[in-house]
N, C-alpha and C positions, 0 to 999 in steps of 0.2 A: 506493500498499501504506499503510494507515494503522499506523504503527511503535506509536505509543501502545498498542495493544490487544494488543500481542505480547509476552510475558512477557520477563523479562533470565533468559536461560536460560546455564548454562556448559558447553561441547560439554568432552568428552575424546575422543581418536582419536588417531589412528596420523599422521594428520599428510598423508591421500593428498590430492593436488590437487581429485580431483572433493567429496571432503567438505567441503575450505575453501571453495570455491566456491558450495556449496551452502548451507551454513550462512551465507555471507556474503551470499546473496543471498533468504534465507528467512527469518532471524535476525538482520537487521543491528543490531539492540540488543545482544544474546548475545555474548557470549565466548567464544574457543576456543582449548584450551590441548592441546599434544601430548603422548604419554603419554610419560614419562622412562622408565619403564621400556624401550621399543621403541628409546627414542634409545641406552641404555646396552649393547642387544646387538648396536645396529646398530655403533656406535663398536669394541666390542669383537672383534667380527667382521672392522670394516674394519682395524683396528693393531694386533689381537692383543696388547693391554697391557691388563690386568686394573687399572693403575695411571691410568688414563686412566679405565675406570669407575665409581670409586670418585670421582675429581675432578668426576666431571660429575654425580653425585648429590649431591656435598658443594653445588656449585657451585647445584641446581637447590636443596636446601632452606636454601640462605643466605638469612638475615634481613633483612642489611643490605647497601649498595651496595659496601662495602669490601670486605667478606669476600668478596661475588660475585669481584669484578674482581680478590681476590688466587687464587683457585680457578681461573680463567679466564688467568691469569699462569702458574699451573704447569701447565696446558692446553700452552699457548703455549710452554715452557720443554720440554717432553716432549718432543713433535711440532707443529712447524710446520703441516704438513699437517691434523693432526687439528683444532687449532686452525680451518684454513680451512675442512676440512668441517664443521664444529661452527657456523660463521656461516650455512650454508646453513639454519640451522632459527632465525630471530629470536628472543630471550632471554623478548621478552614474549610467547610461545606455550610455555615451558616453565620459564622459572626464575620460581621463588616470587618474589622481590625487582623484576622487571620486571613482573609480571603484573598486569593491571589487572583483572580478577575477581576474583571468590572464590572457592576450591576446597576451602576446609578441609583443607588438609592433603593432601589427594589428589592423587598427582605421577603415577600412574597410572593407565588405565582397568580394570584389577582386572575382567578379564571371564576369568580361566584357567579358572572352574569352569561358563560358558558353553561355552567349548571343547571344554571334556571331553565335556559333552552332548553337541554332537558330532560328535567323535570318536570316542564311543559309539554313535551312530545312526548313521555314515557310509557303512553296508552298505544303509543301508534307504532304501526309495523316499521321495520330498518330503515326501507327505502322512504316511508313518509316522514320520518325522521332525520334524516338528512339533509330531504328537499326543505323541511323547514329552518332546518338552520344556517341551509344555505339560503334563502329567502330573509330571513333575518342577518347576516353578513352582508348580502347585498344593501340590507336600508342603513346598516349600519357605516358601510364604505361610504355611501351615498351621503349621510348625515355630517359626517367627518371631512368630506371633501367639503360641503357646503363650508361648516362652519369655519376653516381654515380659510377659505376666501376672503373673510373679512380681519385675517388678520394682516398688521400693517408692521409689526415691530421684527427684530431679527430673530427673535427667539421664539418658541413653543411659549403659549401662557405660564404654565408651571417654573420654567427654569427662567424664563424673562423676570418673573415675581420674584424669583432669589437674588438675581446678580444687580437689581435693582435696589433690594435690602441692603447688597454686600456694599455697592457704589456711598448709601445713604451713610454707612455705619464705617466705611473706608476712611471717612471725613475727620473722625478723632485719633485718627493714629498718626505716630510719627514712624516715619521709615529713614533708616539709617543703609544708605548703600556700600555694599562691602567691594561689588567689581561689577560686569556685564551684566550679570545674570543673575548674582545674587543680593539679596536685601534682610536685612533685620526690621521685623517691623514692632512697634514698642504699642501698647495698649493700656490702660490703666491696673489691668489686672496679670499681663503675661508678657513674655515675647515670645514672635514666633518669627523662623526663618525661611523665607521665601526662594525657590530658585528658579523663577520666568523659564530659564533655558528647558529645565527637565518638568515644568508643567508640574510644581509640588511644594507644600508648604507643610512645615512640621504638624500643625494642627489635622490633618492628612483630610479635610474635606473638600481638596482641589481634585484628589486623587480618585476619591470616591465617587464622587457625584458629576467630575466633566465638567463643573461650571468653576472659576474665580471664585474663590471664597473672601471675603473682606478685608484679609491679613494679605493676599494676591494680589487685589485690587488696588490695595493703597499703595503697593509696590508699583503696578502697571502703569499706574496716574502718575508717580513722581518720574517716572523717565517716559511720558509722553505716549503711552503703547495705547492700541485699540483692544478694550476690556473683552468686546465680543471675540475679536478675532483666536482668543485664547479658552476658546470656550467647545468644547467637542460637537464637532457637525452633524452628529446624530438627532442633536438638542436644538437644531434650527428650522423655521418652520420651512423650506425649501427642504429638509429631509422629512419632516413631517408628510407634506404633501406631496414625495414622489412614495411615499411608503403608501399610501391610499390612491395609488394615480390611476395602480394595476385595474383592468376593468373585472368584474365578477359578472362571467357570460352566465346566462339566462339556460337552466335546465329544459332541452325540448319534452314536449307532449310523449306521453308514455307510446301514442300509437306508432311515432317515428322511431321508438327504439329497432334496436335490430333483435333476432330474434335467432336460439341458437341453431336453428337448420337453415338460419340466411347463408347466402354464399359471400366465403370470404375477404375484404375491401383487399385493394388494390396494395395497401400499405404493408398489406403481412399482418395485419392485428388479428390475433388469435381471440375467440370468445372462451372464457373461465366457465366451467361450470358447477351449479351449488353442488353440494357433496350431497350423497344417497342419504336421506332422512326417512328413520320410519318412526310415526309418531306412536307415542306409548300409550298405552289404555288408561282409559281415566280421564277425568277434568284436565287441563293444564295447571300446573301453580302461577297464580300471577305475583310476577315480579315486579317489585316497586325499589326505586331506590331509598337509600337512609335516610330519614329526614333530619335527624342528626346533625348531618354534612350541610343542610342548609339552614341550620340556628332554627328549625323551624319550634313555636313556642307549643309544650306538651299540655293538656287538659289534665287537671287536678283533681281526681275524685277528691270527695267530700263525704264523709256518711251523713244520711239523710235524719240521722236521729239526734246526733251530739254535733254535727257539724264540722267533724274533726276531722284531718285527714290521714292517711297510712293506716285506714281500712274504709270499708265502703258493705259491709253486709251490717245492717244493724242486730242480726242475732247474735254477734261477736263482740259486738260494744261493750265496753267493759264500762264505760262511762251511764250505758244505758241500763249494766245489770246493776251498778251501785244504787243507783237511784229507785228502779223498783225495788230492791231490796229494804233502801230505806221508807219508802212508802207501806212495803207491808208489814 
């Protein structure tokens, strides 16, 4: 395999072994990150402690090794079992400070919208599910094309907001120039080293998000550089529009589909027949997606005698028994 022709891609997944092995085999030069939203749900369900969930997110967002170790130590103090469980997921796959690639601040796979589409179409046959998702993607692409046509800044709205905030904050800093590319930026709280040649800052925000941080902006402004020229190209409006410029071709009607018995096309396209399948006896089981994955609220059952939770049969209601005995 020629790894030079394989693009460096950042993968975000739930960390299933099959996906991990496939990425390692097919994309050896790429990086693979685990969804922190998935990890936070897992640790919350496993140890029933929201404090652990909050600390996990703070550790994942930490931009320095010192802060990361502090949050991991707090997790250890609360529950050593939780810390040992978390060691099953190497931090280089989920923690920002340890991650080898770049994911521009995205710590979760963020496919809840796609899950919702699947949930809406779960009762349909497979072909209709694909058709429905295809139709929603066509609508989504068109909406994003129209939305981006009204943007007139250099960057997309989210990174544009961050760069504007960084520019405003940079005016309060003092910049000391070391050489052509390296600067020391002083604030009331800290001192940071900026290297505009390597596009790096000691706070690591520039490297992690692809946008010059306030310290980098102060250094760039001091030497009369264009701040926008030092942002990642994928964050520009031009790149956003190019992403959704491709046409989503409509699917022809079923009457136009080729049937297995038709003559092969001139291009040699082969028809893949479905596997032979014998339907088992009895009513087929109705398969549903797990509602917990979609954060659906569960109905709480109350006893119709004492109105308490935990039981629903009035014959087993202890409160009702006590009241009846006292009355007797």
